[in-house]
VMD Tcl script that draws the C-alpha trace (Angstrom):
set ca {
  {73.73 149.23 150.80}
  {74.24 146.51 148.15}
  {76.92 143.90 148.65}
  {78.74 141.42 146.48}
  {77.15 138.02 145.83}
  {79.76 136.05 143.89}
  {78.64 132.65 142.70}
  {75.01 133.08 143.70}
  {73.34 135.43 141.21}
  {73.99 133.31 138.11}
  {71.65 130.63 139.46}
  {68.72 133.04 139.68}
  {68.86 134.45 136.14}
  {66.74 131.73 134.44}
  {67.62 132.40 130.76}
  {64.82 131.84 128.24}
  {66.91 129.36 126.23}
  {66.78 126.87 129.13}
  {63.97 124.35 129.53}
  {61.82 124.02 132.65}
  {63.94 121.26 134.17}
  {67.16 123.24 133.70}
  {65.61 126.32 135.30}
  {64.34 124.30 138.26}
  {67.74 122.66 138.74}
  {69.35 126.10 138.62}
  {66.94 127.24 141.33}
  {67.82 124.21 143.49}
  {71.56 124.84 143.27}
  {71.00 128.59 143.64}
  {69.20 127.91 146.91}
  {72.14 125.77 148.05}
  {74.60 128.59 147.27}
  {72.33 131.17 148.91}
  {71.98 129.17 152.14}
  {75.75 128.62 152.32}
  {76.31 132.31 151.66}
  {73.96 133.22 154.51}
  {75.55 130.73 156.90}
  {79.10 131.81 156.16}
  {78.41 135.55 156.09}
  {78.46 137.44 159.35}
  {76.78 140.62 158.20}
  {74.03 142.94 159.17}
  {71.20 144.21 157.09}
  {70.82 147.82 155.95}
  {69.50 148.72 159.40}
  {72.49 147.17 161.21}
  {70.44 144.19 162.34}
  {72.30 140.89 162.34}
  {70.41 138.67 159.90}
  {71.21 135.34 161.57}
  {72.40 135.46 165.18}
  {76.02 134.34 165.44}
  {75.21 131.57 167.95}
  {73.48 129.72 165.08}
  {76.24 129.98 162.47}
  {78.18 126.81 163.38}
  {75.11 124.58 163.85}
  {73.72 125.92 160.58}
  {76.97 125.13 158.77}
  {76.87 121.58 160.20}
  {73.27 121.19 159.01}
  {74.14 122.49 155.54}
  {76.99 119.98 155.26}
  {74.53 117.17 155.97}
  {72.12 118.66 153.47}
  {74.54 118.95 150.53}
  {73.80 115.50 148.99}
  {70.06 116.26 148.94}
  {70.49 118.95 146.28}
  {71.99 116.43 143.87}
  {69.20 113.95 144.62}
  {66.53 116.57 143.91}
  {68.35 117.63 140.75}
  {68.54 114.05 139.46}
  {64.85 113.46 140.14}
  {63.99 116.76 138.46}
  {65.81 115.69 135.29}
  {63.67 112.54 135.14}
  {60.28 114.17 135.74}
  {57.79 113.58 132.97}
  {56.35 116.59 131.15}
  {52.91 115.67 132.43}
  {54.17 115.82 136.02}
  {55.72 119.25 135.47}
  {52.39 120.52 134.09}
  {50.38 118.97 136.94}
  {52.54 120.78 139.51}
  {52.68 124.16 137.77}
  {56.34 123.72 136.88}
  {56.22 124.62 133.20}
  {54.97 127.32 130.87}
  {53.53 130.57 132.20}
  {53.07 129.16 135.71}
  {56.77 128.42 136.09}
  {57.72 131.68 134.39}
  {55.80 133.81 136.93}
  {57.23 131.84 139.86}
  {60.79 132.28 138.59}
  {60.21 135.97 137.89}
  {59.20 136.38 141.53}
  {62.37 134.59 142.67}
  {64.62 136.59 140.34}
  {63.13 139.93 141.34}
  {63.13 139.09 145.08}
  {66.76 138.01 144.78}
  {67.70 141.27 143.08}
  {65.87 143.34 145.70}
  {67.49 141.48 148.58}
  {71.01 141.85 147.24}
  {70.51 145.54 146.47}
  {68.97 146.21 149.91}
  {69.88 143.38 152.33}
  {67.26 143.69 155.03}
  {65.51 140.87 156.88}
  {62.17 141.50 155.20}
  {63.70 141.27 151.73}
  {65.43 138.00 152.62}
  {62.21 136.54 154.00}
  {60.43 137.56 150.79}
  {63.14 135.88 148.72}
  {62.88 132.65 150.74}
  {59.08 132.72 150.41}
  {59.35 133.25 146.64}
  {61.66 130.22 146.41}
  {59.14 128.29 148.53}
  {56.42 128.63 145.89}
  {58.36 126.70 143.24}
  {60.31 124.51 145.69}
  {57.17 123.15 147.34}
  {55.77 122.10 143.96}
  {59.07 120.60 142.90}
  {59.46 118.57 146.10}
  {55.93 117.28 145.70}
  {56.53 116.35 142.05}
  {59.95 114.76 142.64}
  {59.18 113.01 145.91}
  {62.48 114.11 147.47}
  {63.96 117.29 148.91}
  {61.93 117.78 152.06}
  {65.09 118.24 154.13}
  {66.09 121.19 151.93}
  {62.78 122.90 152.60}
  {63.05 122.28 156.34}
  {66.47 123.94 156.66}
  {65.32 126.83 154.47}
  {62.30 127.23 156.75}
  {64.56 127.04 159.80}
  {66.58 129.95 158.43}
  {63.36 131.96 158.10}
  {62.75 131.31 161.81}
  {66.33 132.29 162.71}
  {65.78 135.62 160.94}
  {63.13 136.41 163.55}
  {65.43 135.79 166.52}
  {67.31 138.80 167.82}
  {71.03 138.43 168.57}
}
mol new
graphics top color blue
foreach p $ca { graphics top sphere $p radius 0.5 }
foreach p [lrange $ca 0 end-1] q [lrange $ca 1 end] { graphics top cylinder $p $q radius 0.2 }
display resetview
């Protein structure tokens, strides 16, 4: 059963009139909103499985608070990346377009059918572009680590 995702979906639309940097920055802040949404939501997936066990909610919220400044740092670095660097890391043109399409479609599938597998697929789709961006920008590793931690928490039964 689909559920409401206020404030999250706009970040994963990636309009064509935006340049590569703007789309990447949107992805970064979309990930931030998504992780907060997951941490603050106590819901089950379509099979009545708790997505993230409740014992982890408070520690995850604490970790996300510490992580908040990192999104701005990654965004600022992304704005200053040279075109050549974007190309070298597959963060422009058709390469970026296919990565963002995967994120957008995985996001849509997860929010229309919120099951653990769909969420893991969404986080993995984000990983593809995020890994390249972190490598290109030289910052943001902490963001990836918490995102990866959430993927692990999805595998733990409540």
